[in-house]
N, C-alpha and C positions, 0 to 999 in steps of 0.2 A: 503493501498499499505506499503511496507517495501522495502528500498533501501539500500543495504549496498555497500559504495565505500572506500576501504580500512578501516580505523578504525574510519569513520564516518557513521552516521546511519540516515535515514530520515524514520519517520514513521507516518502515519496519525494519528491526535490526537484521541484518545479514542479506537484505535485498540489495539487488543492482537498480542504480536510478542515473536518470540522466536530465541534466539540467541546460535548457537551452538559452542561449545567450543572445541576445539584441543589444548593442551597444550604441546609445541614441548620444550622439553630438549634440553641444549645445545650441546649434541652428535647427534641431530636429531631425536632421539627417541620420539615417543608419550608419555606422561605420562599417566599413569592410575590411575585415582582417587582411592584413598584409604578409606578404612571403616570410619576412623575418619576424612577425608578431609572436608572442607566446603569452598564454594564459596559463597563469597558476591558481591552483583550488588550493586552501588551507584550512584546516580545521584546529581549533584552540580549545582549551578547557575553560578560560575565561576569556572576556573581550580582548580583541587583539592587542589595545593599547595599553594593557595593563604589563608591568615590569615581570620579569623571570616567567616569560607565558610562552615558550617555543610551541611550535605547531605540534600536536600530535599526530598529524598525517599533512603531508602534501602531494599534489602531483601537479605536472606541466603538460599542457597541451598546446600544440603548433596550430600553425593558421588554417590546416585543413578541416578543422573542427569548428563549428558553431555551437558544440555543446559539451558539457563537461560530465563524461562517464566515469561514475564511481562504483566499482563493484562490490559486491558484498563481502568478497574476499579480502578488501581492502581495509574494511570497517569493523568485522567480526570481532576484533580482538579488544574493540572499545568498552569501558568497563561503565560508563555513564550513561545516563539518557540524555543530557543538554549538552550541547556544543557551541561554538560559535565558528562561524566560517566567512571566508572572503573568496571572492574573484578578483583576481589584479590582472590588469592587461601590460604587459611589458612592450612598449612600441618604440621603434627607432624614430619617430616623428615626435611622438608626446610623451615619451618616458615611460615611468610606473603610475599606473590610476587603479584606484579601486574603483570596480564598476557593480559589483553586489557585496554587500555584507549583512548577515542576520544570524539566526539562532537555527540550530540544526537539533531536532529531538529525535532519539531514536525509540521507536515503541515496538513493543512484543505482541505476536500473535495471540 
């Protein structure tokens, strides 16, 4: 089960899930990923701006995907039910930009 409400995500523990990304520029136009672009998905125990808070999981995606694909195998080791996530775009033209962040909740069947 996958439920997305605003920037918050609930997913059944150990399920695969995909997040489709549409990056909207300030002028309202959709950003088209460039060849050298990378997207970083990071999962934290606490909000990302807190000290001593390294990501518990991170994955990199290249420009040929408009989706972040997370395997249940990648997250089944996690112990807590609530985490904080970020998706960051690293672009040669625009530098590093957080494109979405929120809470990720793991539920059980």
